[in-house]
N, C-alpha and C positions, 0 to 999 in steps of 0.2 A: 543389316543390324537399322530399327529405329535412329531419329536426332537423336527421340529423349535416350534413346541410350546411348550416344554415344556420347550426349550434353552427358548423364548419369554419368560415364566416364572421366567427364574432364572433369569432374566436383569433384568425385573422387579424388584420384589423384593428386588437386586442388585441397582437397582437407589434408588427405596422407603431409604434403610437405609442406603445410604451415604450423604441425601439427609438433613438424620433427621439430622446428620451425623451433618452435615456440618449447620448447626440452632443450633446447642450447641458450638458452637464453640467462640468467639470473635471474633469481630474487623479480630484483628492481625491478627488469625490462620486461619479465612476462604478464601475457593478461592477469589482469587483474580477479583474485580466486581461483588460480587454478596453478597447482601444484607441478613443478618438473615430473612427479613419480604419477600424475592426472595425465601429460603430453606425453609421458615416455607413452604412456598403455593405448592416446588413440592414437598416435604414432606407429605400434608396433600392433594392435587390431587392425590397420585400415589396410596398410600392408598385407599381411595377413588374410583381410577378407578378400584382396585385387585380387591379391594368391591362389585362394581358394576360389572362385572365381572362374581362373583364368584357366586354376587345373581343369576341371567341369567342357572347359570350350577351348579344348586349345588349340584348335584350328578353326579358322570364320571361312565358308560358306561360297564359293563366286557367288553370289548375285545375294550377297551382304557383303565384299568384299566390294560393288562394284559400286554400289547404289550409299556408300559405307563416299569413297573417293569424287562419288560428282555431291556430293551436303559438302566437301569436303571444298569438293571450287568453286561451287555454286556459291561459296556461307562468302570462302577465300575477291569470287569476286565481285560481294556485296561488301566487301571489308574495304578496297580498295578499289569502288568503284574514285573516277580522274573524273573531275569537271577541266574544262576545255572552254580557251577563247578563239570560234575560229575565226574572229578575220585575223590573227593573230601569226605569221608562217613560222613554220620549224625552228627555225634560220635563230629569229626572231624572242623563241620561249626557253628555245639553249638560253638564247644573250640574259636574260631576267632572271631562269633560274643562278646559276651562275650569282650573276650581282650580289640575288636571297644567301647564299650557300658565302659566297663573301661577309657579309650582312650579319652575316649567323658567326659566323669565326671572329670577327673580329669583335664579340663580345659587348659592342656600343650601344643594345639596345634588344629590351626584350621584340620577342620576335611579332608576338600577339601583335603589336600596335606594331612594326615596324611600314607596312602597304605606303604610309604615306610620305617616305624617304624618296617608293618613286616618281610624282609630279615634282622633285625637290629638284632644282639644275643645277650648276657642280658649284655656285658664287652660293650657293643657299644652305648647299653639303660643307662645305667651307667653312660657315657661321657656323654651325651647326661642333660641327668637330669641333671650332678655336674653344670654340662655350665648355666642352666639354678638358679643353687644351690637349684636344689630340690632334691639331691638325699639323702636318708635317714639320713644322720649325721646331712648338713643342716639345715633341715628340724625338725629332732630331738633338736641338740642347741637351735632352734629359739625357744621351745616349757619350752625345761630347762631354757632361759630366761626368757620368759613369765610368769611359771609358780611362781621364782624366784621371782619376785617380782605383782607377786601379791596376798598379802594379803590383798586386796578388796575387792577382785574378777572381777578386771576389765576390763578381761584379757581371762575370761570363756571362753565366743566365737568364739574368738578368735585364742584358744587354741585349743578350739574340732577342727572349724573347722580345723587348723591344723593334728587335731591327727584323720580325716578323711583325707585328704591330704596323709599319710603314710601308711592309710590303700590297699588307690587306687593306690599307688606307689608303692606296696607290694604285693603289686596282678596282674600288672603289667611285676614284673623283675621275681619273682617265675613260671611268662608262657608264656614268648617272647621265650625262646629259645627253651620250644616245640610247639610257635608255627611255629615260624622258619622251625624245623623239620618237621611240615605237608605239606607247602608251599615244599622246597622241594622235600619231596615223589611223593606229583601231582603232579610238572613241571615232575619227573623222567619217572610219568604212561603215561602222555600226549607223553612226545618223545618218551615212547616205542612205542606206541601204533598210532605215523605217523608217522615219518620220519626215529625215530632210530639214528640221528645222539646229543651222545653224546660226541659233542668236545666243550670240557670246556663253549665255547664261547658262542654257541646256550641255555649249556646247562644255563647259566649266564642269559638270556635272558629271556627263557623261565618261569626262578624262578623273577626275577623281573616285568614280565609282572603279572605271576600266583596274586602276593602279588593287583595291581593294581586289577587285574577281582570277586578281596576279598573283595575287598572297595563294587563295585557294589553293588556282594550280595548284603550285609550285607544292605548296604541303600533300593535293590528294595524288599528287603525280611523284612525288618522291618518296615516300613519307606514306603513305599508304586512310 
């Protein structure tokens, strides 16, 4: 089976799902100019065409199967090409991934703009959280107020959610300086292995660049 045949099959299946989805929508939400009857016919036609083609070729030859598997494997390898930072040991990579995962779970920031936080100190993070009223004292105070008015259990879910937030915030704060130290060591190691320029401005530049590369490493490794 050739690559274009595989892509054609995928496209046909996507077209069928789209048509069936459109058929299930209300007239207001359906694509403009497309009636329910037309969508149902498209869904039926594409599905019928697919079944008809399958009936002509009910079995895949061994050579075609091998080619198909190799093609899919190659495409998956391309899609999941990982970006790795050689200056960071494996154990430290795991710590960085866990920090990013905790930050994502917190919902505090859009993760596309989260990487500068890796360069912050614990004090920097605490000030930022205070500005968002997501610091430990603010969350604990909010929990205390809800518990005071929770005689009937109306606020149980909110209290539980805040307690989870508090757990994540503590995790971020407890590991913040360690994450920063990992980036500092990696930046200095890269400088030693390249131009050897330890001038403060250059160290800061590499240090900040390292944070962005860590974000890229996290996304490509865990999310493809």
